[in-house]
SEGUGU-859393 format. One line per field, with one value per residue: x, y, z of N, C-alpha, C in turn; residue number from 1; residue in one letter. Coordinates in steps of 0.05 Angstrom, whole numbers, m for minus. Example, Ala and Ser with C-alpha at 12.3 -4.5 7.8 and 13.67 -1.06 7.14 Angstrom:
BEGIN
n.u	[264  257] $
n.v	[m114  m45] $
n.w	[156  142] $
ca.u	[246  273] $
ca.v	[m90  m21] $
ca.w	[156  143] $
c.u	[264  258] $
c.v	[m66  1] $
c.w	[156  157] $
k	[1  2] $
r	[A  S] $
***
This chain:
BEGIN
n.u	[17  11  44  14  m39  m44  m39  m85  m124  m115  m123  m175  m239  m277  m335  m352  m404  m422  m400  m389  m385  m386  m404  m398  m403  m393  m363  m363  m397  m374  m318  m302  m321  m288  m240  m248  m266  m238  m242  m287  m271  m243  m225  m207  m189  m139  m133  m176  m163  m116  m133  m171  m140  m107  m145  m159  m111  m113  m159  m142  m101  m128  m132  m179  m202  m198  m197  m200  m232  m234  m280  m303  m357  m416  m457  m524  m578  m647  m671  m644  m597  m525  m494  m448  m391  m389  m360  m341  m325  m311  m312  m285  m293  m247  m244  m272  m241  m173  m110  m40  27  93  162  211  266  310  356  393  371  322  253  192  126  58  m4  m70  m126  m179  m210  m228  m269  m305  m322  m292  m240  m213  m170  m164  m117  m84  m22  26  91  153  218  287  359  346  301  251  182  126  63  14  m38  m70  m102  m114  m125  m140  m138  m194  m195  m144  m108  m56  m44  m42  m72  m58  m70  m50  m39  6  49  113  164  231  298  363  419  475  476  457  405  332  272  208  157  102  61  32  8  1  m2  14  20  49  63  111  147  197  198  177  138  132  96  90  63  85  76  107  109  158  198  256  289  309  366  432  477  528  523  541  532  527  496  453  428  390  346  278  216  197  171  160  143  136  149  157  190  199  234  238  276  280  312  332  348  330  298  314  361  400  435  445  435  407  391  360  349  320  313  280  270  235  231  193  144  109  115  178  224  268  293  328  334  370  379  412  412  443  452  490  496  533  545  603  628  598  550  583  582  590  583  566  558  531  520  495  486  458  448  417  410  365  360  391  412  383  401  370  356  401  450  472  525  557  568  541  514  528  583  624  660  660  629  557  533  584  619  647  633  638  616  644  646  596  554  548  531  524  522  530  545  578  583  610  610  642  630  641  606  601  582  561  603  592  537  466  399  344  347  403  421  409  447  511  582  620  665  687  697  691  679  678  651  631  610  607  582  604  641  687  733  714  682  722  748  711  722  776  786  775  743  759  746  750  737  708  657  593  535  465  400  336  272  252  293  363  418  479  541  602  674  705  752  777  809  824  816  791  813  771  732  691  710  699  728  734  687  623  554  499  435  386  342  364  429  496] $
n.v	[m24  44  100  148  131  98  136  166  128  115  164  172  197  176  155  137  105  68  30  m31  m81  m148  m206  m200  m220  m225  m179  m108  m54  m2  m3  m28  6  50  32  28  76  113  97  119  171  171  197  187  131  110  127  100  45  44  62  23  m24  m11  m9  m63  m83  m58  m80  m133  m127  m121  m171  m199  m225  m281  m282  m236  m208  m170  m134  m102  m66  m45  10  23  68  86  84  45  56  61  90  98  71  11  m16  m74  m111  m174  m214  m265  m284  m296  m355  m358  m381  m396  m430  m442  m467  m450  m430  m388  m341  m308  m257  m287  m336  m388  m404  m441  m436  m441  m422  m396  m366  m318  m290  m227  m215  m177  m154  m114  m124  m141  m181  m234  m266  m324  m344  m393  m403  m436  m428  m435  m434  m427  m451  m430  m411  m382  m351  m315  m268  m231  m174  m145  m89  m53  17  42  83  88  37  24  38  6  m20  m50  m92  m129  m188  m227  m282  m303  m351  m365  m391  m367  m388  m370  m328  m349  m352  m357  m330  m302  m269  m226  m195  m135  m98  m42  m21  18  20  53  89  136  188  177  123  60  63  42  51  42  21  m13  m58  m94  m146  m176  m232  m256  m317  m383  m390  m412  m453  m431  m377  m310  m261  m211  m217  m245  m208  m183  m215  m237  m198  m148  m88  m62  m6  22  66  57  67  49  55  38  40  23  13  m27  m65  m117  m153  m204  m221  m176  m130  m77  m16  3  m12  11  11  41  45  66  68  86  78  80  101  92  33  1  6  46  79  102  80  68  45  26  m3  m17  m31  m37  m46  m63  m77  m98  m126  m165  m201  m203  m181  m130  m122  m80  m71  m41  m39  m10  11  44  50  87  86  107  89  35  m10  m70  m139  m161  m118  m100  m95  m149  m186  m222  m284  m330  m298  m247  m222  m263  m324  m320  m345  m351  m291  m280  m237  m182  m155  m203  m245  m288  m324  m319  m284  m214  m170  m103  m30  m3  m13  m31  m54  m79  m103  m131  m157  m201  m226  m282  m315  m385  m427  m457  m469  m462  m433  m416  m434  m446  m395  m371  m389  m372  m363  m332  m284  m255  m201  m183  m136  m105  m83  m87  m56  m27  38  72  110  159  133  81  90  104  55  26  38  25  m29  m66  m122  m171  m210  m260  m296  m348  m377  m408  m376  m372  m358  m370  m362  m312  m319  m322  m365  m390  m424  m425  m419  m394  m347  m321  m260  m220  m211  m205  m225  m245  m259  m307  m354  m383  m414  m441  m484  m456  m450  m411  m380  m333  m275  m224  m207  m191] $
n.w	[0  m17  14  17  11  55  97  88  100  155  178  170  187  243  279  341  366  403  457  486  537  541  577  631  698  757  759  768  735  738  745  698  659  666  645  590  570  540  488  466  456  409  346  295  251  266  319  341  336  367  418  429  432  474  514  517  539  588  611  615  652  699  721  726  685  643  589  536  483  423  382  323  296  258  274  275  260  276  227  201  177  172  226  253  289  326  383  413  470  487  542  587  651  704  746  813  853  863  861  873  865  877  868  895  900  944  968  998  1002  987  972  979  956  973  952  961  934  930  877  849  886  906  860  838  820  865  907  951  987  1012  1033  1042  1061  1057  1075  1057  1066  1120  1138  1150  1166  1138  1141  1107  1101  1053  1025  965  923  864  846  816  777  762  748  757  807  867  924  987  1042  1099  1140  1178  1198  1217  1225  1234  1228  1243  1232  1226  1262  1308  1330  1336  1307  1317  1281  1281  1238  1214  1158  1113  1048  990  920  864  802  778  742  760  771  799  856  924  980  1050  1113  1169  1222  1268  1313  1348  1367  1395  1405  1427  1428  1410  1449  1452  1443  1455  1509  1488  1443  1463  1495  1465  1466  1472  1470  1422  1393  1331  1295  1233  1177  1108  1046  980  920  854  796  730  671  638  580  578  626  644  617  613  570  564  599  664  733  791  860  914  984  1041  1109  1167  1235  1296  1305  1351  1393  1413  1384  1349  1294  1235  1170  1112  1045  985  920  860  791  731  661  603  536  510  469  416  451  494  557  604  672  727  795  855  923  983  1051  1109  1177  1226  1290  1342  1390  1427  1377  1352  1338  1298  1267  1243  1190  1149  1117  1064  1030  979  943  951  975  948  962  1017  1077  1090  1114  1133  1136  1171  1238  1291  1344  1386  1344  1320  1275  1281  1255  1227  1226  1181  1112  1051  985  925  857  800  737  682  630  588  527  520  482  417  420  415  414  459  512  522  515  562  597  619  618  670  698  759  805  872  924  989  1053  1122  1181  1247  1268  1310  1319  1290  1273  1264  1220  1183  1181  1154  1102  1098  1114  1072  1043  994  937  885  824  781  740  726  704  708  684  706  696  741  775  793  783  806  798  824  827  878  905  963  968  1002  1070  1138  1204  1235  1199  1165  1120  1055  1011  944  911  903  911  890  895  877  876  874  860  877] $
ca.u	[0  26  43  m7  m64  m43  m44  m113  m141  m111  m133  m204  m256  m295  m353  m358  m431  m429  m379  m402  m369  m404  m393  m394  m420  m387  m349  m380  m395  m359  m289  m298  m325  m264  m218  m254  m279  m222  m249  m307  m258  m229  m235  m200  m185  m115  m139  m195  m148  m97  m148  m184  m119  m99  m167  m156  m90  m122  m178  m127  m85  m144  m130  m206  m211  m179  m198  m212  m232  m243  m295  m313  m381  m430  m478  m546  m598  m674  m677  m628  m572  m501  m491  m422  m377  m394  m337  m350  m305  m323  m294  m291  m282  m232  m259  m270  m221  m148  m88  m15  51  115  187  224  293  317  384  410  355  300  229  171  101  32  m23  m98  m136  m206  m206  m250  m289  m326  m329  m275  m213  m199  m160  m158  m98  m70  3  43  118  174  243  311  367  338  278  230  155  111  35  5  m65  m68  m124  m104  m146  m130  m155  m208  m189  m116  m103  m28  m44  m51  m73  m55  m70  m44  m31  23  66  137  183  254  323  385  442  500  474  452  379  308  255  179  147  74  63  9  19  m16  16  4  40  42  84  116  168  221  197  155  139  117  94  78  65  89  76  118  114  180  208  281  291  322  394  451  490  552  518  550  512  524  474  430  414  367  326  252  197  200  150  170  123  153  141  177  186  217  232  253  278  291  312  347  335  318  300  326  388  406  461  447  417  413  369  366  329  325  295  283  251  236  216  190  117  99  134  203  246  270  316  325  350  369  394  412  423  443  466  493  505  543  555  628  630  573  544  602  568  603  563  577  537  538  500  503  465  465  428  421  392  360  362  410  402  381  414  352  353  427  457  489  538  573  554  544  501  538  612  629  684  655  605  534  536  611  636  641  636  629  619  648  641  569  552  535  520  535  503  535  559  579  593  610  618  648  626  642  590  608  564  572  610  581  510  445  373  338  356  431  426  406  470  535  606  625  686  678  711  672  692  659  657  609  621  591  588  604  661  699  752  699  674  745  754  692  736  803  786  759  745  761  746  748  732  695  637  570  512  441  375  313  250  262  315  390  432  508  560  627  698  711  777  780  835  831  796  799  817  746  714  688  716  690  741  727  661  602  529  482  410  373  330  383  457  515] $
ca.v	[0  69  115  167  117  89  159  173  109  117  190  174  204  155  163  114  110  49  13  m49  m103  m170  m229  m194  m233  m214  m153  m85  m37  23  m7  m35  30  67  21  29  101  128  89  139  196  167  214  175  102  104  130  79  20  47  64  m3  m43  m3  m17  m92  m87  m49  m100  m157  m121  m124  m199  m209  m239  m300  m278  m210  m206  m144  m135  m77  m70  m21  19  32  85  75  80  22  66  61  116  100  46  m2  m31  m94  m126  m199  m223  m288  m279  m317  m368  m345  m394  m404  m439  m445  m475  m437  m428  m362  m339  m281  m250  m308  m360  m394  m411  m454  m423  m452  m400  m400  m339  m312  m268  m209  m224  m157  m145  m92  m135  m147  m208  m242  m288  m336  m355  m407  m403  m449  m417  m450  m455  m421  m468  m413  m416  m357  m352  m288  m262  m205  m164  m125  m76  m31  41  37  104  85  10  21  43  m18  m19  m77  m94  m157  m198  m250  m292  m315  m363  m374  m394  m352  m403  m355  m309  m366  m348  m360  m306  m302  m243  m223  m171  m122  m79  m28  m12  29  20  71  96  164  190  167  94  47  69  27  64  23  22  m40  m61  m121  m156  m195  m247  m271  m338  m407  m384  m434  m453  m415  m349  m293  m244  m187  m223  m254  m185  m175  m236  m228  m186  m120  m79  m43  7  37  74  49  75  35  66  21  51  1  18  m48  m74  m143  m158  m229  m223  m148  m123  m48  m3  2  m17  24  7  57  37  82  60  101  64  96  110  72  11  7  7  73  82  110  60  73  25  30  m24  m8  m48  m25  m66  m52  m97  m87  m140  m181  m221  m200  m161  m122  m114  m67  m67  m29  m39  4  15  59  48  106  80  128  73  14  m26  m99  m154  m167  m94  m93  m106  m173  m187  m245  m308  m337  m279  m220  m224  m292  m333  m319  m359  m334  m271  m285  m213  m161  m161  m229  m249  m317  m339  m314  m258  m194  m150  m76  m8  8  m32  m25  m77  m75  m127  m127  m183  m204  m249  m292  m336  m412  m433  m480  m474  m445  m437  m398  m445  m442  m367  m363  m398  m358  m361  m305  m279  m234  m190  m170  m123  m92  m83  m83  m47  m10  66  84  132  167  112  58  98  101  27  17  42  14  m58  m76  m150  m174  m238  m263  m323  m352  m399  m408  m360  m381  m345  m387  m345  m287  m326  m326  m387  m389  m444  m411  m425  m368  m345  m297  m247  m203  m215  m199  m249  m255  m267  m336  m357  m407  m416  m464  m485  m443  m449  m390  m376  m309  m255  m202  m216  m169] $
ca.w	[0  m18  39  17  16  83  114  85  114  184  187  163  210  253  300  358  378  424  468  505  547  544  591  659  718  783  756  768  711  740  740  670  643  669  628  561  563  520  460  457  448  383  324  269  252  280  348  349  340  389  443  434  441  501  533  520  558  615  622  623  675  723  730  731  661  630  560  527  454  412  358  312  280  250  291  257  272  274  198  191  164  189  239  266  295  352  393  432  484  498  563  603  677  719  768  839  870  849  878  858  878  863  882  891  912  954  967  1008  1008  969  986  965  963  968  955  956  931  920  858  841  905  908  833  828  816  890  911  978  983  1034  1023  1061  1050  1071  1066  1062  1085  1148  1144  1163  1157  1137  1132  1103  1090  1040  1009  946  907  847  845  791  758  754  758  765  836  881  953  999  1071  1104  1166  1174  1219  1207  1243  1219  1242  1232  1244  1229  1285  1331  1343  1321  1310  1309  1274  1275  1222  1201  1139  1094  1027  965  898  842  784  771  723  772  772  814  885  944  1006  1068  1142  1180  1251  1273  1340  1343  1390  1391  1424  1417  1423  1413  1475  1452  1436  1477  1521  1471  1425  1479  1507  1448  1468  1482  1452  1414  1375  1312  1278  1215  1150  1089  1018  961  893  835  769  713  642  625  555  583  655  650  606  604  558  565  618  693  752  817  881  938  1005  1065  1130  1192  1256  1320  1307  1370  1397  1428  1364  1337  1277  1207  1155  1083  1030  956  904  833  772  705  642  578  518  499  444  413  472  517  573  628  692  751  815  880  945  1007  1071  1133  1198  1247  1312  1362  1415  1420  1355  1357  1317  1275  1251  1232  1164  1148  1091  1058  1020  951  925  957  974  943  976  1045  1085  1093  1135  1144  1136  1191  1267  1301  1373  1392  1319  1310  1261  1298  1238  1229  1221  1154  1095  1023  969  896  841  771  724  653  622  561  518  517  454  402  429  404  427  481  537  525  517  590  612  610  634  680  717  777  828  891  946  1007  1082  1141  1206  1264  1264  1336  1320  1265  1265  1253  1192  1166  1177  1134  1076  1098  1118  1050  1035  965  928  856  815  756  742  708  712  694  690  704  705  754  793  782  795  800  809  821  842  890  920  979  964  1025  1092  1166  1220  1246  1178  1159  1092  1041  985  929  897  919  896  898  881  888  859  872  864  874] $
c.u	[18  23  20  m34  m66  m50  m74  m131  m139  m122  m163  m220  m274  m312  m360  m384  m438  m404  m392  m382  m389  m390  m388  m414  m416  m376  m369  m375  m376  m329  m283  m301  m301  m241  m223  m265  m264  m229  m270  m295  m244  m242  m227  m194  m161  m119  m157  m181  m130  m111  m161  m163  m109  m120  m166  m134  m98  m142  m163  m111  m101  m142  m158  m216  m189  m178  m212  m209  m244  m257  m304  m337  m394  m452  m500  m566  m626  m683  m662  m603  m549  m496  m464  m411  m384  m370  m347  m325  m319  m303  m304  m278  m267  m251  m254  m246  m197  m128  m63  7  74  140  200  252  297  346  402  395  334  276  210  144  77  11  m51  m111  m165  m204  m231  m274  m312  m333  m313  m245  m198  m190  m153  m141  m86  m45  18  70  137  201  266  335  359  315  258  203  140  82  25  m23  m65  m94  m113  m127  m134  m149  m168  m203  m161  m106  m74  m24  m57  m50  m72  m55  m66  m37  m13  38  89  153  206  278  344  411  468  500  465  426  356  291  227  172  117  70  35  21  m4  3  1  26  30  67  87  138  194  222  174  159  123  119  80  82  66  89  83  122  134  189  234  283  308  352  411  466  514  548  525  527  507  502  449  415  390  344  300  236  204  178  161  147  138  139  163  170  207  212  250  252  293  289  329  333  322  320  313  355  396  433  466  428  425  387  378  343  337  304  301  261  256  218  215  163  101  119  159  227  245  295  308  344  347  387  391  424  421  460  467  505  513  554  580  636  604  571  564  591  584  582  577  554  548  515  512  480  475  442  435  401  389  356  380  398  402  392  396  344  379  431  475  501  555  557  555  530  510  569  619  656  682  630  581  536  564  629  627  643  624  633  620  640  614  568  537  523  533  514  509  550  560  591  591  619  622  646  631  628  596  589  577  579  596  553  491  419  370  348  386  439  424  430  495  558  608  649  678  700  691  688  671  668  631  620  600  599  587  623  671  718  737  689  698  753  735  705  763  803  769  764  745  761  743  743  718  675  616  547  488  417  352  289  262  286  341  404  462  522  588  650  708  737  777  808  844  809  808  799  791  726  713  690  704  702  732  700  640  577  511  457  396  360  350  411  476  532] $
c.v	[25  84  135  154  108  113  167  154  112  143  193  179  180  167  138  120  90  33  m5  m71  m125  m193  m223  m209  m220  m185  m130  m68  m14  19  m14  m10  48  58  25  57  117  121  109  165  194  184  204  145  95  106  108  53  22  47  37  m23  m36  m11  m47  m97  m79  m69  m125  m152  m121  m151  m210  m226  m258  m297  m251  m209  m180  m147  m107  m83  m43  m15  32  48  72  69  57  31  65  89  119  72  36  m19  m49  m109  m151  m211  m249  m284  m303  m330  m354  m355  m402  m413  m443  m455  m463  m437  m401  m363  m310  m277  m273  m334  m364  m401  m425  m443  m440  m430  m408  m372  m339  m287  m253  m213  m203  m144  m122  m100  m139  m176  m213  m268  m297  m350  m368  m411  m418  m440  m435  m432  m450  m439  m453  m419  m389  m363  m323  m287  m234  m199  m142  m114  m54  m7  42  58  102  58  5  26  19  m13  m47  m74  m124  m162  m222  m258  m307  m327  m373  m375  m377  m365  m387  m336  m324  m362  m356  m335  m312  m273  m244  m196  m161  m101  m67  m16  0  29  38  76  127  164  179  136  84  52  49  42  45  30  m7  m39  m90  m126  m179  m207  m262  m292  m361  m404  m410  m431  m434  m386  m331  m274  m219  m191  m231  m230  m175  m195  m223  m214  m157  m114  m57  m33  26  44  67  58  61  47  49  35  31  9  m3  m57  m101  m149  m184  m231  m195  m146  m93  m38  m6  m3  m4  19  23  50  55  75  76  87  82  108  92  50  20  7  33  76  94  92  65  53  30  5  m15  m27  m34  m46  m52  m74  m86  m101  m155  m203  m222  m176  m156  m112  m102  m63  m55  m30  m23  9  29  57  69  100  103  115  50  m5  m56  m114  m159  m142  m87  m106  m130  m176  m212  m269  m309  m317  m250  m221  m254  m299  m331  m335  m339  m317  m273  m261  m195  m171  m188  m229  m279  m334  m335  m286  m238  m171  m123  m55  6  m13  m20  m50  m71  m100  m119  m155  m180  m229  m256  m314  m364  m416  m457  m488  m455  m451  m420  m408  m440  m412  m357  m372  m385  m363  m333  m306  m256  m225  m177  m159  m110  m94  m78  m76  m32  19  80  107  138  145  88  64  95  72  14  19  27  m17  m72  m106  m152  m204  m238  m292  m324  m375  m396  m392  m367  m365  m365  m372  m319  m293  m328  m348  m386  m413  m433  m425  m398  m369  m319  m285  m230  m206  m207  m225  m261  m263  m297  m339  m383  m408  m441  m461  m473  m441  m427  m388  m351  m293  m232  m213  m193  m174] $
c.w	[0  7  40  23  45  102  112  100  145  195  181  189  217  275  316  373  400  431  489  513  554  559  621  676  745  781  753  743  714  735  711  653  643  650  598  552  542  491  449  447  421  361  297  273  268  310  357  354  364  416  450  444  469  522  537  541  586  627  631  648  701  736  738  708  651  600  554  497  445  386  349  295  273  269  274  273  268  245  186  177  184  200  253  271  323  359  416  444  496  518  576  630  688  739  794  854  852  869  861  877  863  880  875  904  921  953  977  1012  987  985  967  975  956  973  948  955  922  903  851  860  908  882  823  829  843  891  940  976  1009  1023  1046  1048  1068  1059  1073  1054  1114  1157  1160  1151  1159  1127  1131  1092  1079  1024  991  930  890  850  817  769  748  765  764  795  850  911  965  1029  1078  1133  1160  1198  1206  1229  1227  1238  1228  1243  1246  1253  1310  1345  1324  1325  1301  1303  1268  1263  1213  1181  1122  1074  1004  944  876  825  782  750  733  772  788  843  901  971  1026  1097  1152  1210  1257  1303  1337  1369  1381  1413  1412  1411  1427  1439  1475  1446  1459  1486  1504  1450  1441  1492  1491  1449  1479  1461  1446  1395  1357  1295  1260  1190  1131  1061  1002  933  875  807  752  684  627  600  558  612  663  641  596  591  558  587  647  709  779  836  906  959  1030  1085  1155  1213  1280  1323  1326  1373  1411  1410  1350  1321  1251  1191  1125  1069  1000  943  875  816  745  686  616  561  504  473  440  434  494  533  599  647  716  770  840  899  968  1026  1095  1152  1220  1269  1332  1390  1407  1399  1363  1333  1293  1259  1236  1205  1167  1120  1089  1048  990  932  932  954  972  955  1006  1052  1088  1118  1148  1145  1158  1219  1274  1331  1378  1367  1307  1298  1279  1281  1242  1222  1195  1138  1067  1009  940  881  812  758  694  645  593  553  518  487  443  412  416  418  451  507  542  526  546  608  601  629  646  699  734  796  846  914  964  1036  1097  1168  1222  1260  1291  1339  1292  1255  1253  1225  1173  1161  1157  1106  1075  1098  1097  1046  1005  958  897  849  788  759  721  721  695  703  685  715  717  772  778  798  787  813  803  836  852  906  936  976  987  1045  1118  1182  1230  1225  1175  1129  1081  1013  971  916  916  901  908  882  894  867  853  877  859  849] $
k	[1  2  3  4  5  6  7  8  9  10  11  12  13  14  15  16  17  18  19  20  21  22  23  24  25  26  27  28  29  30  31  32  33  34  35  36  37  38  39  40  41  42  43  44  45  46  47  48  49  50  51  52  53  54  55  56  57  58  59  60  61  62  63  64  65  66  67  68  69  70  71  72  73  74  75  76  77  78  79  80  81  82  83  84  85  86  87  88  89  90  91  92  93  94  95  96  97  98  99  100  101  102  103  104  105  106  107  108  109  110  111  112  113  114  115  116  117  118  119  120  121  122  123  124  125  126  127  128  129  130  131  132  133  134  135  136  137  138  139  140  141  142  143  144  145  146  147  148  149  150  151  152  153  154  155  156  157  158  159  160  161  162  163  164  165  166  167  168  169  170  171  172  173  174  175  176  177  178  179  180  181  182  183  184  185  186  187  188  189  190  191  192  193  194  195  196  197  198  199  200  201  202  203  204  205  206  207  208  209  210  211  212  213  214  215  216  217  218  219  220  221  222  223  224  225  226  227  228  229  230  231  232  233  234  235  236  237  238  239  240  241  242  243  244  245  246  247  248  249  250  251  252  253  254  255  256  257  258  259  260  261  262  263  264  265  266  267  268  269  270  271  272  273  274  275  276  277  278  279  280  281  282  283  284  285  286  287  288  289  290  291  292  293  294  295  296  297  298  299  300  301  302  303  304  305  306  307  308  309  310  311  312  313  314  315  316  317  318  319  320  321  322  323  324  325  326  327  328  329  330  331  332  333  334  335  336  337  338  339  340  341  342  343  344  345  346  347  348  349  350  351  352  353  354  355  356  357  358  359  360  361  362  363  364  365  366  367  368  369  370  371  372  373  374  375  376  377  378  379  380  381  382  383  384  385  386  387  388  389  390  391  392  393  394  395  396  397  398  399  400  401  402  403  404  405  406  407  408  409  410  411  412  413  414  415  416  417  418  419  420  421  422  423  424  425  426  427  428  429  430] $
r	[M  E  E  G  N  F  M  R  I  T  N  A  K  V  K  V  C  K  V  Q  V  L  G  L  N  R  T  K  N  D  I  V  T  E  Q  V  K  D  V  L  K  S  E  N  L  L  E  L  V  A  N  S  L  E  S  V  D  R  L  K  S  L  N  A  F  K  E  V  N  L  E  F  G  A  C  R  N  K  M  G  K  I  D  G  T  A  V  T  F  R  V  K  E  N  G  L  I  A  S  S  I  S  A  N  A  G  T  Q  S  G  D  A  N  L  S  F  S  L  R  N  I  F  G  R  A  E  Q  L  K  V  V  S  T  T  A  F  P  Q  W  G  Q  T  I  Q  L  E  L  T  K  P  Y  Y  K  D  I  T  R  Q  F  C  A  G  L  G  T  T  N  F  K  Q  P  P  C  G  Y  Q  E  N  I  Y  E  Q  K  V  Q  M  Q  C  F  S  R  L  G  H  H  T  F  G  W  F  C  D  W  R  E  L  F  G  F  D  N  G  V  P  M  S  I  R  K  D  A  G  H  S  L  K  S  S  L  K  H  V  L  V  T  D  N  R  D  D  P  L  L  P  S  E  G  Y  L  T  K  L  T  H  E  V  A  G  L  G  G  D  I  C  F  S  K  A  E  V  Q  T  Q  M  F  K  E  I  F  P  E  W  V  L  G  L  S  F  W  G  G  L  L  K  P  F  S  P  S  K  I  N  D  R  F  L  L  G  G  S  T  T  L  R  G  F  E  M  W  G  V  G  P  H  R  H  G  Y  S  Y  G  G  E  A  Y  W  A  T  G  L  H  L  F  L  P  L  P  F  T  S  G  E  F  F  R  R  I  R  F  H  G  F  L  T  A  G  N  L  N  E  L  C  S  L  S  S  F  L  N  L  L  K  E  T  R  L  S  G  G  F  G  M  H  C  R  L  G  I  A  Q  I  E  L  N  Y  A  I  P  L  R  A  Q  S  H  D  R  L  K  P  G  L  Q  F  G  I  G  L  D  M  L] $
***
């Protein structure tokens, strides 16, 4: 088709006289109307197609429908003459009850999830979910009840309220912890990225200490109540969230505790990653993590930062970097860590699966310390730990898996080292 003819067709005037959504049972009209109302504003064919396809995406993002189909037809007046265009969305609603089994990975651990949910229970894309999670290697157990609801005029805004209970072991620190949590959250987007604002109220209990745990850690035993406000901002412009070759990811977290309860602090953390393809399929990655805890009362071990392991400073045991008490990790009030990676493709292979597996070499460095004086801050820069190595890096879904040969190059006498083969799995890796 010639360009002139194409422009005349796409700019052809249209009149949308009817928009209808068929197949609604539990879903309320008001939330659906809000998603398709822009179709009525279409003035030409190009706008009609664009607005209709956008409305399809908005309806799908409600997670209330398993199928959304789009139809165009003629709209006739009482005389039987064509008076405009009719747009029809035919939908099939999801079932009320859903369940799933999944596995995830965190910074230093993995977990298996069993969830049961009631979808679209009040007709405006609400979801009531019960999730049971078993985490490893701490072998913790979490049960959460969450109610989520999108704001019907802007479905990118999500509201969430939840209750939960968690029990887990922290072997490197020598204790167990029970947490009873309440939370209220809101998620939204801005030009800066994705925001999560939340209020958390945690009733916590430290118990089950190992026999050799010193009094400096045991003093935190018992109950505490933390009431805090937290803001998380994520900015992501990577070209591929699974296998990036260009772009950066930044995550900023700020938490302020002390709105009731007996825990009072300000805590900030940053995580950033940058990627650059230096040769075809040769990708250089640079990452930096850092955190600062400012306590307004003596800090507890379960609020402090921990560092070391197969997904942070490789070549060290889990939480093996920084202050220790009688061989147990004590954590710190400030840390920094950085990693440099070179990712290379597997030779003589093809296909999507092998594209997810890459060789990589790495250097990681960082430190964790307390901030009780100026000298301790200077030691945060002077007593840098350093490690290097090589191995295999694999992306499976949202998780990253590594099998590395790691070599600690610089450490302190109280650090716990783990040279040689090291296996890691996580969502976030340094």
